[in-house]
C-alpha positions, 0 to 999 in steps of 0.5 A: 911042856915037860919033855921036848922031842928030838924033832922039836929040839932040832926045829927050835935050834934051826929057827932060833925060836929060843929067842921067842922067850923073854928073860924077865929080870926086873920085868925088862926084856933082855937081848936074845940070840937067834939064827939072824943075830943078836938083837933086842926085841920088846915083844915076844910070843907068849910061851904058852902059845909056843907050847901049844904050837909045839904040841900040835907039831908032835901030833900025827902028820898032815895029809896030802890034801892039806899039803896040796891045798885041797880044802876050804880055809874059811870052814877049816877049824884051824883057820881064821879070817885076818882082821882088816887092821892087818890086811889090805883087803877082806876075805883072807884066811890064815892058821890061828897059830900063825896069826897069833904070832903075826899080831905080836910081830905087827905090834912090835913093828908098829912101836918102831914105826913099821907097818906090816900089812898082809897082802896075800895069805892062804890060797887053796888049790882052786885059788892057785889053779885060777892064777896058774891057768890064767898065766898058762893060757895067756888070759893073765899076762906075765910081768912085762905084758908077756902072753906066756901061751904065745911066747912059750909054745913049748910046755916045759919052757912055759911052765919054767917061765911061770914058775919064776914067780908063781907056784903050780897048784898043789905045790904052793906054801900058801896052801899051808896057811903059814905063809904071808906076803907083806906090804908089796909084791916087788923086790924093788919096793924093799930096796929104798925108803920106807920099804927098805926100813920095813925089810931091814926090820923084818930081817932083824926081828921076824925070827923072834916071832917064828917067821923066816923068808923062804925065797932068798936070792938064788945062787950057790946056796939056793940054785933052784926054785922061785926068784927072790921074794922079799915080801914072802914070810913063813911061820916056821914052827908049823911050816917047818913041820909041813916042809918035812911032811912034803919032803917025805910024802909029796911026789911029782905025780901027785901034782895034777888036775890043772893045765900044764901039770904034765910037765911037773915030773920032768921039771922036778917041781917038788924037789926044785920048788917045794923044797928049794927054800933058803937054808935059813928056813931049814 
């Protein structure tokens, strides 16, 4: 890559992707500084693959249909099926560039006694609609066995309750093919034992491979959006570009076509949920 655009330079600085390159004195990796600190790593993303990703990022932007998941990943040229070695079940898809980076992260984690298994990956609009409408109608219970349709008859209140853990169709980062859920779907798993070891490894090393945890604990730095999800990781070399595209193009009135969509604008679902991510991933 002969020339780096300002957009690319800013993204590299933001996610610490400089840590993806190896300094190869005597053929041995050296320590590299990232946004998450100074840590040694044995395996890094090949510079050629990173350059390919950056080239794609400088091409014309993604359209609304892509941002809102209105496509079929299994036939999309940029997507591949996740191998059973890396997945908890067959039939999951992910972007090729994100998968290449994940495989390298998987191998590095294994060397440290950590096994990373993808529990969920790309979900298009229809898949997210099925999840959302199940919870909206009460046919799919919320945590604690709550029937949202009965417990929350007010549409706005019901939507906000579902939004604690589930995205409205058209607003999920899982539409993009850049985001994966790893190992478990509850924060408690990652607080002790093997789960804690896995999470600590990800916090130390995931940035080297381009991954970031978008849903950090809510508080002053992140007052809006979904609850903390220690299992959810985004491939930022592409997700960062998609985030910028969503910020520029995606409007609340485009969030439609499912039960409960009438409250999207009132809630401000784009501003508070699509854009409500950890500062580390901006």
